[in-house]
N, C-alpha and C positions, 0 to 999 in steps of 0.2 A: 648597397644595391645600385645605384648609378651606374659603376663601372659594371657589373654584368651587365647593367639593360647598353648601354656602349656595347660590350663582347657581342650578346645577342645581335643587336645593328649591325656590327662589321660581319657575323656568320650569314646571316640573310643575307645581306648586298653580293657577298661574295659568291651566294650559293645561288643568288638570284641570277648574277653577272655569266655565274659558267654556266646556268641553263638557256638565258638569253645566247651565248655565243655556240653552242651545241646545238642550239636549231638556227640559226647563221648559217655552221658549216654544215648541218648534216648531209645540204643538196653537194656539196663538193664531194664528203666522202659517200654518197653514193653514186654520181659520177665515176671517180678512183675506180669502185671495190667492182662496178660494171663493168666497167674496162677489162678488168680483169678474168672476164666470163665467156663462155659460149654465147650466139646469139638465142639457143633455144634456153637458155637459163638467166640468160639478161630479161624476158618478160617474165619470168618465174619469181613474184614478187615474195613469197612465202621462201626461197632459197635465198635470201639476202647475204643472207654471211654463210654462203654453201661454201665448202672446202672445195672444189672443183675449181681452181683456179690455171688461167692458162693466159699464156701471152699472144695467142692465135690472133686478136682482136689488132693487136698493135704491127705485127706483123703484115696483116693485109693492107693495114693502114699508107705504110712505109714503104710497099711495092706498089700501090696503087696511086699514090699522091708524091711531090716533091715536096718534104717538108721543112727543109731547108730555106727550100726560095721562099716561100710563105713567111717562116720566121722572120729572114733578113727584109722582106720587107716588112711585117711590122716594124722590125727595131727602127729600117729608116724612114717611117712617116713620122713614130712616136717618136723621136730625138730632132728627127725634122722640123717639125711641126712646134715641138717643145722652145728648140733654138731660137724658133724668126720672132715665136711668140714674144719669146724675155725681151729677144731686141727693141721690140716692137713696145712690151708693158714696159717694161723697168723705166725706161724715160717719161712714160705717160701717167703714171704712177707716180713717179718725181714730181709731178708740174702739176697732178692733183692734189696732193701733201702737202707742197711746200711753195708754190704758186698757183693758190687757188681762186678760181672766177667764181663770180653771185651765180652762175648756173652751175655746179662743182657739182654738187650733190644731186641737180637733177640729172645731167649725165651718166653719174655714175648709176643709179634708177633707172636710164633710159638702156644703158646697157647693159644691165641686169635683165631686164624685162624682155631683151632679143630670144633668152633663153629661156622663157614661156611660149612660144611660139612653137607649133608641131613643126616639125622640122619637113613633113611631107609637104606643107604649105610652100616651101621652097623648092621642093626637089624639080619641078619642071621646067622653072626658070634658069637654073645651074645646070640643070643635063643640058638643056638648050645651048645654055655658053660655052659651056665644056665643049659637046658636040662640035659647034661653030669654032673654039680655038683651039680643038684637034688633041686638047687636057683628057679626055675618055681614057681609063684604063693607063694612066698616066701617075710616076712620082710624083711630081712635082703640082700635079693637079691638086693628088688627095691629101700632098703637105700642107697646103693653102686652105682647102676646106675646113681643115683639122684646126688649124692654127687659127683662123678666125672664127670656129663655134666655143673654141676653148680661152680665147682671148679676152671677156668679157670678165670669168672666173679670175683667170691671170691678175688682171688688171686692180679689182675688187681684193684680192688676197695682196698684192702688195702693195695697194694702199695701205689698208689696214697695218701691215709690216711700219710701213717708212711713217706713218702715223706717228708712233712708240719713238721715231729716233728725235733727238733735239734739237729743234733748227738752230741752237747758236753754233753746235757742233760744223754745221754746213757754212756759216756767217763766217767762223772765225777762219774755216779753209778759203772764206774767198778772199777776207784778210791779207789772209800771206799769200797772194795772188795764183789761187787754182784757180784757173779756166774750169769751165762747166763740166768739158768730158772729164776733165781728170777730178773734179769732184763729184759726178756719178761712178767714176772709175777707182777710186782710189780710197775713197772717204765715206760714201752711202754704199755701194756695196759687197765692200767688207761688212758692213756693221749688219745689213740686214742679211747675212748669209744665211740662217738659220732658216728665214722667212724664205728666201728665194731657195734655197734646198725644198724644203719641203712644196712650194709652187710646183719647182720643175720634176719633184717625182709623183705631185697629184693628177697634173698634166697630163706624165707618162702614161700614167692608169690610166685617164680620160681615154686618149686617144689610140692605146693598144686596144684596150674595149669597145670602140666605137663599131658598131653594125649598122647604122641602118646606111651613110653615106658609102662606106665602103663597098657593101656589097648594091648601092643603087650604082657607084660610079667606075666599079672595076671589074674584070673579067677575069683577067688573068695575068699579064707582064706584071705590074702594081697589085695585085691580088694580094693584100693581109690575111691573118689566120683567120679572121672571121667567115672571107669565103671557105677556106681549109676545113672549119667546121660546118658551112653549109651544103658543103659539096656531098656530104652523106645523110642528105634529106635529100631522097628521091621519087618519084611519081609511085612504085614499086612498097614505098612504104619506107619505115623508119628502122635500120639496121643499128638495136639499143648500144649494142656493147661495140660494132666498128664508130658508132658516132661520140661516146663514152670516152674510147679511145681517144680519138680526135681532139674531143672536147679538154680532156687531162693536159696532151701533147703543145697544146693553142693556151692555157690557162698555168702549166708549170713555170714557165719562163718570169711572170711577171707576178705570182706567187713567190718565188726564190728572192725576188726583188723585196717585195712587198717587207719579209721575213725579216729580212739581216738588215734595210732601211727604216724599220718601224719605228725605233728610239727617236733617229733625225724626223719623219713625220710627223711623231708630237709631237714635239720637241717646235718645232715649226710652227705647227699648228694651234698648239697653244702659248708660241711667243707672243709677247703684248697682251695676256689675256690677263694680268696682275700688274697692275703699277705697284 
C-alpha cells in the first residue's frame, strides 16, 4: 500500500512538473510559431497551429537590420561584464567568507538591498554622468553598468560557495608558503569551479536579457539584441510576425547555451546545499 502511494505521488509530481514546464515554455513556443507566419495569420489566434508556414518575416528582418552587429554587441557586453564582475567578486567573496568582520552580514544585506531599488530611480543621474563622460552608446559604459548591476548577486552566490570550503585547506596552503594571490588562484578557485561556473552562466544570462539599461543608454554603436527587438515596435503598430522573428533570433543563442549548460548550472546552483 505504501509503495503504491509512493508511486502515485511520483506520478503526480511528474505530471505537475510537466504542466508547469509547459506553461512556462508556452510563450516561447507561441513566439517561435508566430515568427513563421504572415502578418495576417499572426494576428489570427484561431490559426495558432496553422500549416501556412513561411520564412518571410526572417527575410525582412535580415534585410532590414544588421543582426550580426547586435548579436556581437550582446556577446561582448555579457562576457565583458561577467569577466570584470568575477575579477571583483572572487576576492570580495573570499574576504567575507574567510576573513569576516563584525558587519559582514549587514554589508551583504545592504548589497542585496540595492537590487530592490527600481532601476528608473537611478536612470537620470546615471544618464547625466554617461552624457558628461561621453559614455553613452559605448560598450565600456554598458559593461560597467551591467557589471555593477549584477555584482551583488555574484558576490552573494560566491560567498555561499566559499563558505562550504573548509578553512583548514587554505590555512594549510599558507603554512606551505602560498601567498594570497596563489591561495586565491591555485587553491580556492579550483575547489569552487562548480560554483564559479554556475555564477558565470547565470550572470551571462542576466546580462544578455537586460533591457532597461541597454535601451536607455544605447542607440546604435553599442546596441545589443534588446535594441534589435525594440526596433520592431513602431508608432504604426506592432508587426507580430517580424517582432516574433526578431525575438526568436535574439533568444536562440542564450537558449542553446542554457540547454547545453543546464547540468553545470544545476550542479552549481545546488553546490553546498547538502552537507
